C-alpha positions in Angstrom: 170.8 79.1 78.5 169.9 75.9 76.7 170.3 75.1 73.0 169.5 71.8 71.4 172.5 70.0 69.4 169.4 68.4 66.7 168.3 71.7 66.2 171.8 73.2 65.9 172.6 70.4 63.2 169.6 71.0 61.5 170.2 75.0 60.7 173.7 74.2 60.0 172.6 71.6 57.2 170.0 74.0 56.0 172.6 77.0 55.8 175.6 75.3 54.7 173.7 73.8 51.6 172.3 77.6 51.1 175.9 78.9 51.0 177.0 76.2 48.6 174.2 76.8 46.3 174.9 80.3 46.4 178.4 79.5 45.6 177.5 77.2 42.8 175.1 79.7 41.1 177.9 82.1 39.4 182.2 82.5 39.8 183.4 84.1 42.5 180.9 83.8 45.0 181.4 82.8 48.2 180.0 82.5 52.2 180.7 82.6 55.5 179.2 80.6 58.2 178.2 82.4 61.4 177.1 82.4 64.6 175.5 84.6 67.3 176.1 83.4 70.6 173.8 85.7 72.7 170.9 84.1 71.2 172.6 80.7 69.0 171.5 81.7 65.9 173.4 80.2 63.0 173.2 81.7 59.4 175.3 81.6 56.0 176.6 85.4 55.2 176.6 85.2 51.3 178.8 87.5 49.1 178.8 88.3 45.6 182.7 88.9 45.4 185.8 87.9 47.4 186.2 91.6 47.8 182.6 92.3 49.6 182.3 91.4 53.5 180.4 92.3 56.4 181.8 93.8 60.0 179.9 93.0 62.8 180.8 95.1 65.6 179.1 92.6 68.2 181.4 90.3 69.9 179.0 87.5 70.0 178.8 87.3 66.5 181.5 84.4 65.2 182.6 83.2 61.7 182.3 79.2 62.1 185.1 77.4 61.3 185.4 74.1 59.0 188.5 72.7 56.4 187.2 71.9 53.7 186.1 68.4 53.2 183.1 66.3 52.3 179.7 68.0 53.0 179.1 65.7 55.9 182.2 66.0 57.1 182.3 69.9 56.9 178.5 69.8 58.8 179.9 68.1 61.6 182.9 70.2 62.0 180.6 73.4 61.8 178.8 71.5 64.6 181.7 70.9 66.8 182.6 74.7 66.7 179.4 75.9 67.5 178.9 73.7 70.5 182.5 74.7 71.4 181.7 78.4 71.3 178.2 78.5 72.6 179.5 76.3 75.7 182.5 79.1 76.0 179.4 81.8 76.1 177.6 80.0 78.9 175.2 77.7 77.2 174.5 74.5 78.1 173.9 71.8 74.8 171.3 69.3 75.1 170.8 66.4 73.1 
């Protein structure tokens, strides 16, 4: 299985922006960046309050981690974490 680093970065950029925009629209909203290592899909789970969440039964679905900082640095950390998780799942990352 192969995943494109460029495509992963573009998806993270888009989904991270959607998550940030979601949070800016109302107090209490939050998002969690997720990856499914079975198909390399990445998305932003959005929630209307901190008492809302989703539970996934698949071990293939994981949270992407990034330390809050600048947008650019967080995107880079999300990408690095996504690549690490995909490689651990047997994916080859191509430029």
